[in-house]
N, C-alpha and C positions, 0 to 999 in steps of 0.2 A: 337915571345917572348921568353926571356931566360928560360932555363929548371929550374934555380934556383927560379926564381921568380914564376913559377908555381908550384913548390913543396911547397913553403913556402906560398902560398896564403890561406886567412882564409876560412873556411867553410861559406855556405850560411846562411841566417837567420833561415829558418826553420830547419836546421840541427843543428845548435846551441840550438835551443830550445829542440828539440828532445834529444839531448845529455844531457843538464840541468835537463830535467825531469827525464831522465833514472838514472842520478847521484842521485837525491833525492830519487827516488824509492828504489836504491841500499841501501842507508844510512838508510831509514826507515826498509825495508825488505832485510836484506843482504843475497845473495845466499850463497848455500853450497859451499864448499872449491872445491869440486871436478867438479863442474859445470862450463861450459864453460862461458865465457861472453858472453853478449846477442849482438847479431849483428845488423846492421842498418836494415836488412831486417825482423828481429823478431819485433824490435820496431815498423815498419811501419805496419807489419800484427796486432800487438795489437791494435794500433790506430783504424785502418779500423774496427776491429771487434767490438771494444767499439762502434763506430759510427754506425755500422749497428745494433748493439743491441738497439741503441737510436732509430734509426728509426724504427725499427720492433715494439719497445712498442708504439711509437708514432702512428703508423698504426694501432696497434691493439686498441687503446684509441678511435681513429678516428671510426673504425669499430663498436665498441661498442655504441659509440653515434649515428651512424647511424641506428644501429638494434633499439636502444631504440626511435629514431625518428619515425623510420618505424612503431613500435608498436604503439606509441601514434597516428600517423597518422591513422593506421587501428582502433584504438578505437574510434576516433573521427567521421572517415567515417562510422563506423557501426552505431554510435549514431545518425548522421545526416540520415542514412537509416531509422533508426528505427522510428524516429520522422516523416520522410517523408511518411512511411508507414502508421503510424497512422493517419496522416492527410488525405491521400488517402482514408483510410478505413472510416473515418469520412465522407467526401465528397460522398464516394459511398452510404452510409448509408442515407445521407440526400437525396441524388438524388433519391433513391429507394422509400424514403418515400413520397417525392414530386410526383412521378409517380403513388403513390397509394392513393393520397388523395382524388381523385373523385370516389373511389371504396367503396361499402357497402356489407358486407355479412350478407345474410338472413339465419337463421337457424329455421326450423320447416315446411318448405314447403313439402309437400308429394311428392314422387317422380311420376312425369308423370302429375301432377296437371295444369303444365302451357302448356300441349299439345306441338305442334309443333312451336309455335312462342312464345318463352319466353319475348321477348321485349313488344309486345303486351299485354301479360298477365300482366307484371310488371306495365306497363303504365295505366291499367284499376284498377287494384288491391290496389296499393300503395296508390292512394287518398282515397279510401273507408276505408282502413284498418287504415290509420292515422287519418282520418276524417278531412282532410284539402284540400283546393283548390289550386293547384299550378298555378302561373301565372308568366311566361309562364309555359305552361303543361310541364311535365316531359318528357326528352329526354335521349336517352341512346346511348353510343358509342357502347358498346357490352353487352353481359351477358351470363353465362355459369354456368352449375354446376361444381362443385370441386370434383376431383377423379374419380374413375372407380365406375361404378353402380354395385350394388350387385347382386349376384347370384340368391336371391330370393326376393320376394317383403316384406318380413319381416324385411330386413335390415333397419339399421338407414338412414333416408333419407339424402342425400348429400346436403350441404349448396349451396345457389346460390350467385355466386359474381357478380355484376353489377357495370359497370363504367358509372357514369354519365357524361352528358355533362356540367352542371353547379355546380360548387362547393358549391354555396349558397344553393341550394336544398339539397346537402348532410349534411352540418351542420344544416339546419332544420329539417331533419328527425333523426339525431342522438340526438340532443338536446331534441326533443319531445319524443324519447324512453329513455333518462335518466330521464325524468321527470314523465311519465307515467308508464314506465316499459314496459313489453312485449305486442305487439298488440295481439288482439284477432280476430282470423278468425274461427268464429262457434267455436267448442272445442278445437281449436288448439291454440297455443301459437306461436307466430313469434317474434322471437330476432334478434335484429340489433347490429351490430357490426363494428367498423372501420377496414380497412384492414391495418395490420401492417406487417412489416417483421419479421423473427423469432428472429433476434438479438434486435429490437426494442421490440417485444412482452416480450421476457424473462426480459428486462430492465425494463418494465413497472411493470410486475409481480414482480420483486424484489423491487421496490418502494412501491408497494401496500402490502407487507408482512409487512411494518413497520405501518401500520395503527392502530393496537391495541396499540402498544407503543404510538404513537402519541396522540392518545385519551385519555390514562392514564396520559399522562403528561399535558394534556390541552393545545394542540398545535393545532392551526388551520392550516389546510394544504389543498393543492389541486394538482392534477396531470393533467398536460397540456401536449399536443402532442408536438412532438412525444413521450419524455420521459423526463420530467421536473417535479421535485417534488417542490412546492412552499410551503413554512411554514412561520407562523408568531407566534412569542414568545416575550411576554412582549412590543408589539409595534414594534418590529424589525423584517423585512422580509428578508427572503434568499432564493435563488434559487439553487437546486442542480440538476447536470447532471450525477451524478455518485452514485449508490447506497450504495458504500463504504464510500464516503463522508458523506452522511447523517447517516450512521450508527456510525462513528468517532463522528459526532456531538451530537447524542443522547447519547452516551456514557458518554460525558462530561456534559449532563444536570443533574440538581438535582432533585431528586423525591420527591415531596412534602409530599406524603404519609408516606415516611420512616421518614422525619424528625417530622411529627405529632405523629408517634407511639414512636419514641425515647424521645419526650418531655411528654408523657403521661404515659409511663412505667418507672418505677424506675430502676436505673441500676442493673444489676445482681449482681455485687460484693457486693454492700450494702446490698441485701436480703441475700446473702450466707455467710456473714462474720461471723455470730455467730454459723455457722454451723460446721465450723474449729476451734472453740475456746475450750478450754479444761473447765472443771468445775471450775477451779481455777481462769480463766481470765474472768468470767462472775458473776456480782452481782446476788445473789439469794436471792428470798424473804424468808419468814418464812416456806413456803410449800416446799422448794427445788426447785423450778422453776424460771427461768430467770426472772428478775423484768421487769417491764414495765414503769419504771420511764425514762423519756426520758433523763433527765441529768446524771442518772447513766449510762444508756446504751451508751451515748455520750461519756463519760469518758472511759468507757471500749473499745469501737472503737478507740479513740485516743490512749490509750495505747498499743492497739494490732498494730496499724499503725506503732508506733515507735518501736515496737519489731520487725517487719518485717523489717524496715530499718536497724535496728541493724543486723539482719540475713543476709541481703543481703550485707551490708558493710563488714561483716567477710567472706562471701563467696567470695567477690572480693578480699580481701587482701590475702586469701589463694591462689587463683588463679594467683595473681600478683607475690607473692613469688615462687610459683610452675614454673611459665613460665620464670620469670625475673632472679631467683636465680642461675641457671646454666649458664646463660649467663655472668653474674658478675663473678662466679668464674672461667669460661673459659677465660674472659679478663684478670683477674688477675694472 
């Protein structure tokens, strides 16, 4: 190809665009007189640097989004774990309750009264103690005393816990104990109680602490196993599984005794209105004492109420000018 044509060949399209953009930049921001003209390598470096900055910004934005997504996923995962943990704890509590349903604790049996065979002793003693005939006869899976034996015979006797073979006999004995109270064994009192775990026992104790409040509000209630409080108010029944929920419910109830007191007692303000009046504001009788005429006293109270309103209005206007006056002056 001839050399003249090669020398006069037009530059490629990307080069023309770079030259055009550089010319526009020079028109907007002219370079100093002593600065050398930018070369083609300088323009390429500037373009590559801008592209790298844009890429880095996009990478950092994506990284921030990934960090936020990771934190959100951790929060969701932790929430799911907490819910799963609560569910497993509730299941464990329910399983423990079911494993203790056939147990009864006996309190009051002296130490050593059972001899060497505690199962035979309970089978012979409990029908006489409750004055009831069991059909079929009582059968136990196991029975023993709870805790360590004391150092001397004067210590408090340890309770006996017995696991019955049939749950119906457990319910029969516990219901009889609730109706009749403690059983009598000569001079001794034998008390029966169901066998609950510590968590369930604490929850039942928290429910029972609301009994005085429920009786005061004339609310029918009942505590069911393992730990459920049932109440009836105005023909509506509700069941609570958490003592905190019952506490919130009772705080929202209206106390009828307070409403009766408020209707029978006059308001304190009307009783003490005349105490703050001056002598010129109260109608006097001939003896210089406040008059007992209801119409006159009504006019006095009405005049005093109007005076209080005027005083409050003046105080409000003074506060308004005091607070809003500087703002208006500063704006003007």
